[in-house]
C-alpha positions as CSV (number, residue, x, y, z in Angstrom):
1,M,0.0,0.0,0.0
2,L,1.4,3.4,-1.0
3,C,0.7,6.6,0.9
4,L,-0.2,9.8,-0.7
5,A,0.4,13.2,0.8
6,L,-2.5,14.4,2.9
7,G,-3.2,18.0,2.1
8,A,-4.6,18.8,5.5
9,G,-1.9,16.9,7.4
10,L,1.0,18.1,9.4
11,A,4.1,19.1,7.5
12,L,7.3,17.6,9.0
13,T,10.6,19.0,7.9
14,G,12.9,18.2,10.9
15,S,10.8,18.2,14.1
16,V,7.9,16.0,15.2
17,H,4.4,16.5,16.7
18,A,3.6,15.3,20.2
19,D,1.8,12.2,18.8
20,T,4.6,11.5,16.4
21,F,8.0,10.1,17.4
22,C,11.1,9.2,15.5
23,F,14.1,6.8,16.1
24,E,17.2,5.6,14.2
25,A,16.8,2.2,12.5
26,E,20.4,1.2,13.4
27,M,19.4,1.5,17.1
28,A,17.4,-1.6,16.9
29,N,17.6,-3.6,20.2
30,R,18.6,-6.7,18.2
31,V,19.8,-7.0,14.6
32,E,19.8,-10.5,13.0
33,P,21.5,-11.3,9.7
34,V,21.2,-10.7,6.9
35,F,20.4,-7.2,8.2
36,E,23.6,-5.3,8.8
37,I,24.6,-1.9,10.3
38,R,26.7,0.1,7.9
39,E,28.0,3.6,7.7
40,D,26.5,6.1,5.2
41,A,27.3,9.8,5.2
42,E,23.9,10.6,3.8
43,C,22.1,9.1,6.8
44,S,21.0,10.6,10.1
45,G,23.9,9.9,12.5
46,G,25.9,8.5,9.6
47,R,24.6,5.0,9.9
48,A,21.8,2.9,8.5
49,L,20.3,-0.6,8.7
50,V,20.8,-2.4,5.4
51,I,20.5,-5.6,3.5
52,R,23.2,-5.5,0.9
53,Q,22.6,-6.5,-2.7
54,G,23.8,-10.1,-2.9
55,S,23.4,-10.9,0.8
56,G,20.0,-12.5,0.5
57,G,16.4,-11.5,-0.2
58,G,13.6,-12.8,2.1
59,Q,11.2,-14.1,-0.5
60,A,12.8,-17.5,-0.5
61,R,12.1,-18.0,3.2
62,P,10.1,-15.1,4.6
63,G,10.9,-14.1,8.2
64,Q,13.8,-16.5,8.5
65,N,16.8,-14.6,7.3
66,G,16.8,-11.1,8.7
67,T,14.9,-9.4,11.5
68,A,15.5,-6.1,13.4
69,H,13.7,-5.8,16.8
70,F,12.5,-2.4,18.2
71,A,11.0,-2.2,21.7
72,I,9.0,1.0,21.7
73,D,7.1,2.7,24.6
74,I,3.8,3.7,22.9
75,P,2.2,6.7,24.6
76,K,-1.4,5.9,23.8
77,T,-3.5,3.3,22.2
78,A,-4.3,4.4,18.6
79,R,-4.0,3.5,15.0
80,Y,-0.5,4.4,13.7
81,R,1.4,4.6,10.4
82,A,5.1,4.0,10.1
83,W,7.2,6.2,7.8
84,L,10.6,4.8,6.8
85,R,13.4,6.8,5.4
86,T,14.6,4.2,2.8
87,R,16.9,3.8,-0.2
88,W,16.0,1.1,-2.8
89,L,18.5,-0.1,-5.4
90,D,16.0,-0.9,-8.2
91,G,12.7,-2.6,-9.0
92,C,13.8,-5.9,-7.6
93,S,15.2,-4.3,-4.4
94,N,12.4,-1.9,-3.3
95,S,10.6,-3.3,-0.3
96,T,10.8,-4.4,3.3
97,L,8.4,-5.8,5.8
98,L,7.1,-4.2,9.0
99,V,5.6,-6.5,11.5
100,P,3.5,-5.0,14.4
101,P,2.7,-7.0,17.6
102,N,-0.5,-8.5,15.9
103,G,1.8,-10.4,13.5
104,A,0.6,-8.8,10.3
105,R,3.3,-8.6,7.7
106,L,3.0,-5.1,6.1
107,T,4.9,-4.5,2.9
108,I,6.5,-1.1,2.6
109,T,7.4,-0.2,-1.0
110,D,7.4,2.4,-3.7
111,T,9.3,3.0,-7.0
112,V,11.7,5.8,-6.1
113,F,15.2,4.4,-6.6
114,K,18.8,5.2,-5.6
115,K,18.1,8.0,-3.2
116,W,17.0,8.4,0.4
117,H,13.3,9.2,0.7
118,W,10.3,8.5,3.0
119,V,7.8,5.7,2.4
120,C,4.9,4.9,4.6
121,S,3.1,1.7,5.8
122,P,-0.5,0.8,6.0
123,V,-2.3,1.7,9.2
124,F,-2.0,-0.7,12.2
125,R,-3.1,-0.6,15.8
126,L,-0.7,-0.3,18.8
127,E,-1.7,-0.6,22.4
128,K,-0.3,1.8,25.0
129,G,2.8,0.5,26.7
130,V,6.0,-1.2,25.6
131,Q,5.4,-2.9,22.2
132,T,7.9,-4.7,19.9
133,L,7.9,-3.9,16.2
134,F,10.0,-5.8,13.7
135,L,11.5,-5.1,10.4
136,Q,11.9,-8.3,8.3
137,N,13.8,-9.0,5.2
138,R,11.8,-9.1,1.9
139,E,14.3,-8.1,-0.7
140,D,18.0,-7.3,-0.7
141,G,19.6,-4.1,-1.9
142,V,17.7,-2.0,0.6
143,G,18.5,0.5,3.3
144,I,16.6,2.0,6.2
145,D,17.8,5.1,7.9
146,Q,15.0,6.3,10.3
147,I,11.6,5.2,11.4
148,L,8.8,7.6,12.3
149,L,5.6,6.4,14.0
150,T,2.6,8.7,14.0
151,S,-1.1,8.6,14.9
152,E,-1.6,11.9,13.1
153,P,-2.2,12.5,9.3
154,I,1.0,14.0,8.0
155,Q,2.5,15.0,4.8
156,P,5.6,13.0,3.7
157,P,8.7,14.1,5.8
158,K,11.6,15.6,4.1
159,G,15.3,15.0,4.8
160,H,16.5,13.8,8.2
161,M,14.1,13.9,11.2
162,K,15.2,14.7,14.7
163,A,15.3,11.4,16.7
164,T,13.0,11.8,19.7
165,M,13.5,8.4,21.3
166,I,15.8,5.4,21.5
167,P,14.2,2.0,21.3
168,G,14.1,0.2,24.6
169,V,15.1,3.2,26.8
170,T,11.9,3.0,29.0
171,G,10.0,0.0,30.2
172,L,12.4,-2.6,28.8
173,V,12.7,-5.5,31.2
174,N,14.3,-8.8,30.2
175,A,13.1,-8.5,26.6
176,Y,16.6,-8.6,25.1
177,D,20.1,-9.4,26.4
178,I,21.6,-6.4,28.1
179,L,24.4,-6.4,25.4
180,E,23.5,-7.4,21.9
181,S,26.0,-7.8,19.0
182,S,26.0,-8.2,15.2
183,V,28.6,-8.4,12.5
184,S,29.0,-6.7,9.1
185,G,31.7,-7.3,6.5
186,V,33.3,-5.0,4.0
187,C,35.5,-6.2,1.1
188,P,37.2,-3.1,-0.3
189,G,38.9,-4.9,-3.2
190,M,35.6,-6.1,-4.7
191,A,32.8,-4.4,-6.6
192,P,30.1,-3.2,-4.2
193,K,27.1,-4.3,-6.3
194,P,27.5,-7.9,-7.3
195,S,24.6,-9.9,-8.8
196,R,21.9,-10.5,-6.3
197,R,21.3,-13.8,-4.5
198,Y,19.0,-15.0,-1.8
199,D,19.4,-16.6,1.6
200,V,23.2,-16.6,1.5
201,G,23.7,-18.2,4.9
202,H,22.6,-21.8,4.3
203,R,24.8,-24.6,5.4
204,V,24.4,-28.3,6.1
205,R,24.1,-29.6,9.7
206,A,23.9,-33.2,10.9
207,S,20.1,-33.1,10.8
208,G,20.0,-32.1,7.2
209,E,19.7,-28.9,5.2
210,L,18.7,-26.0,7.5
211,P,18.8,-22.2,7.2
212,D,21.7,-20.9,9.2
213,F,22.1,-17.3,8.5
214,I,25.5,-15.9,9.5
215,P,27.4,-13.0,7.9
216,V,29.5,-14.2,5.0
217,S,32.5,-12.5,3.4
218,C,34.7,-13.6,0.5
219,I,38.4,-13.5,1.4
220,L,41.2,-13.6,-1.2
221,P,44.9,-13.8,-0.6
222,D,46.6,-10.5,0.4
223,Q,43.3,-8.6,0.3
224,E,41.8,-7.0,3.4
225,V,38.4,-7.7,4.7
226,E,37.0,-5.4,7.3
227,L,34.8,-7.1,9.9
228,N,32.8,-4.7,12.1
229,L,31.4,-6.0,15.4
230,W,28.5,-3.7,16.5
231,L,27.6,-3.7,20.2
232,R,24.2,-2.5,21.2
233,N,24.1,-1.7,24.9
234,N,20.4,-2.0,25.8
235,S,20.9,-1.1,29.5
236,R,20.9,2.2,31.4
237,R,24.5,1.9,32.6
238,V,28.0,1.9,31.1
239,M,29.2,-1.6,30.1
240,K,32.8,-2.5,29.8
241,G,34.4,-5.7,28.5
242,S,36.6,-7.2,25.8
243,V,36.1,-9.0,22.4
244,L,38.4,-11.8,21.3
245,F,38.6,-12.8,17.6
246,K,38.7,-16.6,17.3
247,G,39.7,-18.0,13.9
248,N,42.2,-19.6,11.7
249,T,45.8,-18.8,12.7
250,E,46.7,-18.1,9.1
251,L,44.6,-15.0,9.3
252,K,46.4,-11.7,10.2
253,I,44.3,-9.4,12.4
254,K,44.7,-5.7,12.9
255,P,44.8,-3.9,15.3
256,D,44.7,-7.0,17.5
257,R,42.7,-10.2,18.1
258,R,41.6,-8.9,21.4
259,Q,40.0,-5.4,21.8
260,S,38.5,-3.7,24.8
261,F,35.2,-1.7,24.8
262,K,33.3,0.7,26.9
263,A,29.7,1.1,25.8
264,A,27.6,4.1,27.0
265,P,24.0,3.5,28.2
266,N,21.5,2.8,25.4
267,S,24.3,3.2,22.8
268,L,25.6,1.6,19.6
269,S,29.4,1.2,19.3
270,R,31.7,-0.5,16.9
271,L,34.9,-2.5,17.0
272,T,36.7,-3.1,13.7
273,F,38.9,-6.1,12.9
274,V,40.8,-5.9,9.6
275,V,41.6,-9.4,8.4
276,T,44.2,-10.4,5.8
277,A,44.8,-13.9,4.5
278,G,48.0,-15.2,3.1
279,Q,48.5,-17.7,0.3
280,A,48.6,-20.5,2.9
281,L,45.0,-20.1,3.9
282,A,43.1,-23.2,2.7
283,I,40.6,-22.8,-0.1
284,A,37.5,-23.6,2.0
285,E,35.0,-22.0,4.3
286,H,36.5,-20.8,7.6
287,Q,34.2,-20.3,10.6
288,I,35.2,-17.5,12.9
289,R,33.8,-16.3,16.3
290,F,33.8,-13.2,18.4
291,H,33.9,-13.9,22.1
292,V,32.3,-10.9,23.8
293,R,32.9,-10.8,27.6
294,S,31.2,-8.3,29.9
295,D,30.2,-8.5,33.5
296,G,31.2,-12.1,33.7
297,V,28.9,-13.1,30.8
298,L,30.3,-14.6,27.5
299,R,28.5,-14.0,24.2
300,R,29.5,-15.6,20.9
301,E,28.9,-14.0,17.6
302,R,29.7,-16.0,14.4
303,A,30.7,-15.2,10.9
304,A,32.3,-17.0,7.9
305,L,35.2,-16.1,5.7
306,I,35.2,-18.0,2.4
307,R,38.2,-18.5,0.3
308,P,36.4,-19.7,-2.8
309,L,37.4,-22.4,-5.3
310,E,39.6,-21.1,-8.0
311,W,38.3,-21.7,-11.6
312,R,39.5,-21.8,-15.2
313,I,36.6,-20.6,-17.2
314,I,35.6,-20.8,-20.9
315,G,32.7,-19.2,-22.7
316,P,30.3,-17.9,-23.5
317,F,28.7,-20.5,-25.8
318,D,25.2,-20.2,-27.2
319,N,22.1,-21.3,-25.3
320,P,19.3,-21.3,-27.8
321,G,15.9,-21.9,-26.4
322,N,17.3,-22.4,-23.0
323,A,18.5,-25.9,-24.0
324,G,22.0,-25.4,-22.7
325,L,22.0,-28.2,-20.1
326,D,21.2,-30.7,-22.9
327,R,23.2,-29.2,-25.7
328,V,26.7,-30.7,-25.7
329,N,29.6,-28.3,-26.2
330,P,33.3,-29.3,-26.8
331,P,34.4,-28.9,-23.1
332,E,32.0,-31.7,-22.1
333,Q,33.7,-34.0,-24.6
334,G,37.0,-33.7,-22.8
335,V,38.8,-30.8,-21.1
336,D,41.7,-29.5,-23.2
337,L,43.0,-26.4,-21.5
338,A,45.0,-25.4,-24.6
339,A,42.0,-25.6,-27.0
340,T,40.2,-22.8,-28.7
341,Y,36.5,-23.2,-29.8
342,K,33.9,-21.1,-31.6
343,G,31.7,-19.4,-29.0
344,K,28.6,-17.2,-28.9
345,L,30.6,-14.0,-29.5
346,G,33.6,-15.4,-31.3
347,D,36.5,-17.7,-30.5
348,V,36.8,-18.7,-26.9
349,A,39.6,-20.3,-24.8
350,W,40.1,-21.3,-21.2
351,R,40.9,-18.2,-19.1
352,V,42.0,-17.5,-15.6
353,F,40.4,-14.2,-14.6
354,P,41.9,-12.1,-11.8
355,L,40.5,-13.3,-8.5
356,G,39.3,-9.9,-7.5
357,E,37.2,-9.6,-10.7
358,T,35.8,-13.2,-10.5
359,Y,34.1,-13.3,-7.2
360,S,31.3,-11.3,-5.5
361,P,31.8,-10.2,-1.9
362,F,29.8,-13.3,-1.0
363,A,32.1,-15.7,-2.9
364,F,30.0,-16.3,-6.0
365,V,31.6,-16.5,-9.4
366,D,30.0,-13.5,-11.0
367,L,29.9,-14.3,-14.8
368,Q,27.8,-11.2,-15.5
369,R,30.8,-9.1,-14.4
370,L,33.2,-11.3,-16.4
371,Y,31.3,-11.4,-19.7
372,G,29.1,-8.2,-19.5
373,R,25.6,-7.5,-18.6
374,Q,24.3,-7.9,-22.1
375,V,25.2,-11.5,-22.6
376,D,22.0,-13.5,-22.4
377,W,21.0,-17.0,-23.4
378,A,24.6,-18.3,-22.9
379,V,26.6,-21.2,-21.5
380,A,30.0,-21.3,-19.8
381,Y,32.2,-23.9,-18.2
382,A,34.5,-23.7,-15.2
383,Q,37.1,-26.2,-14.1
384,T,38.9,-26.6,-10.8
385,I,40.6,-29.3,-8.7
386,I,39.8,-30.3,-5.1
387,E,41.8,-32.6,-2.8
388,T,40.9,-34.8,0.1
389,D,43.3,-36.3,2.7
390,A,41.3,-39.5,3.1
391,D,38.5,-41.6,1.7
392,G,35.1,-40.4,2.8
393,D,31.8,-38.6,2.2
394,V,31.6,-34.9,1.5
395,I,28.7,-32.5,1.1
396,L,28.6,-30.8,-2.3
397,S,26.5,-27.6,-2.2
398,V,25.7,-25.9,-5.5
399,M,23.8,-22.7,-6.1
400,G,23.3,-21.0,-9.5
401,D,21.4,-18.3,-11.4
402,D,20.4,-19.7,-13.7
403,M,21.3,-23.5,-14.0
404,V,24.4,-25.4,-12.9
405,R,25.5,-29.0,-13.4
406,I,28.5,-30.4,-11.6
407,E,30.7,-33.3,-12.9
408,I,33.4,-34.8,-10.7
409,D,36.0,-36.9,-12.5
410,G,33.8,-37.0,-15.6
411,K,30.6,-38.2,-13.8
412,V,27.6,-36.0,-13.1
413,A,27.3,-35.3,-9.3
414,T,24.3,-33.0,-9.2
415,T,22.3,-30.5,-11.2
416,A,20.5,-27.3,-10.1
417,G,18.3,-27.1,-13.1
418,S,15.8,-24.3,-12.5
419,S,15.8,-20.7,-13.8
420,L,15.6,-19.2,-10.3
421,P,17.7,-16.9,-8.0
422,A,20.7,-18.7,-6.9
423,T,19.9,-20.1,-3.5
424,M,16.3,-20.9,-4.5
425,N,18.0,-22.9,-7.2
426,R,20.2,-25.0,-4.8
427,R,21.2,-28.6,-4.5
428,V,22.9,-30.3,-1.6
429,T,24.3,-33.8,-2.4
430,K,26.4,-36.3,-0.5
431,V,29.3,-37.5,-2.6
432,H,31.9,-40.2,-1.8
433,L,35.5,-39.3,-2.7
434,T,38.7,-41.3,-2.5
435,K,41.9,-39.8,-1.1
436,G,43.7,-37.5,-3.5
437,R,42.8,-35.0,-6.2
438,H,39.5,-34.8,-8.2
439,V,38.7,-32.7,-11.3
440,V,35.5,-30.7,-10.9
441,L,33.7,-29.3,-14.0
442,A,30.8,-26.9,-13.7
443,K,28.4,-26.1,-16.5
444,T,26.4,-23.0,-16.0
445,C,23.6,-21.7,-18.2
446,Q,22.3,-18.1,-18.5
447,T,18.9,-17.0,-19.6
448,R,18.6,-13.3,-18.7
449,N,19.6,-10.9,-15.9
450,Y,21.9,-12.2,-13.2
451,W,24.5,-15.0,-14.0
452,E,26.4,-16.5,-11.1
453,F,27.2,-19.8,-9.4
454,Y,28.7,-21.1,-6.2
455,V,30.2,-24.5,-5.4
456,S,31.5,-25.7,-2.1
457,F,32.6,-29.0,-0.5
458,R,32.4,-29.7,3.2
459,R,33.0,-32.9,5.2
460,A,29.8,-34.8,5.8
461,P,28.5,-35.3,9.4
462,G,30.5,-38.0,11.2
463,Q,33.4,-37.8,8.7
464,H,37.0,-36.7,9.6
465,L,38.6,-36.0,6.3
466,T,39.5,-32.6,5.0
467,V,38.5,-31.3,1.5
468,E,40.1,-28.2,0.1
469,G,40.4,-26.5,-3.2
470,V,43.7,-26.6,-5.1
471,P,45.1,-23.1,-6.1
472,L,45.3,-22.6,-9.8
473,N,49.0,-22.1,-9.7
474,A,49.3,-25.7,-8.3
475,N,46.8,-27.3,-10.6
476,D,49.2,-28.7,-13.2
């Protein structure tokens, strides 16, 4: 539902009426991934609550991959509207969900793109007293700067509003941990707007495929990744403590693996860990943890750094009528890394692209970036090598936009065969591998729009082998 300006309403240009109150979105009492707090000079207070393009849209599993909690002291029982100062990327990234205490999922959207502006919600009822409102992920590529609640008819606000309250300051008793934390990652060496994908945080547990949404960042050798740990002090007192970065010893951390903090009452503060990986870091997913200690209480916040499989790539070939998975091209008849073939746009050969150009900040191979945004109805192949240190079962996870088929040592292992956003088009397969090296061939088909794929290997539950990618410079 879109809101039109009400001619008789109150005009708000920086202050608020008594029955209208405003707060900063990044001051949520709890932030769950894939929501992140990020700095933005155009925002009130220089910060915003965002879902980065590529980090995961909520349409695949609504309400399960990104929620921000706001405990608000409502002054009177009434019917309210929420105005959100938002920025949408485009027509596929222009909505979020507001969930009042009655559980209704209200879509907030409009069609103004690439600039901060105010959008309003449908009307909903709030009872007097402390009530919890939620923002939930619906699409990625969105940002929320401020939230304004009003029981009055108003004209659309303009610019920043003066924040008149902090969520949870009054009446908050045991609703949230006294100290909440969340993680966001920045990959300065990679393009900031990779192809979109959905529900990035899936992984496989012993009980099967479950959503497990944790912040994910791609890490490449000798490139820095900035991990920001945000600390939300929900209490009315100063809190002191320390944070310890726990992770692979091959990771170099600046300024230190342990940092101290002092958080003012009802505040949001940030600790930054700059992470660099050397060539010795295994090509695999690396779980990291932040141990947050304060007042004798230990909290653990998780994230993942992925050094992705390194690929030789050839293409694009033609994909007429979207028959690419069934249409056999020369690379399927035997991989000859020295060969040249006729492709969709001319002669093609196996290439090794610079790592920083190949991957998105979420470790997807971004073929749209490599081949250009205008290459539709196409096919490409990618080849890499993995190595195990023992016989055993591994979990092969494949995501693709659009279709991906994986061969291991010349035999088809799995196919993600739908024209869907990547993690909606996902396959998880148990594969038995013998000790040693194995050749992996990915065939990926493009229809239109985004073109990307992701392949990972992890040990299966109960197994003790390691499975890692082999660097390209050691493939021969």
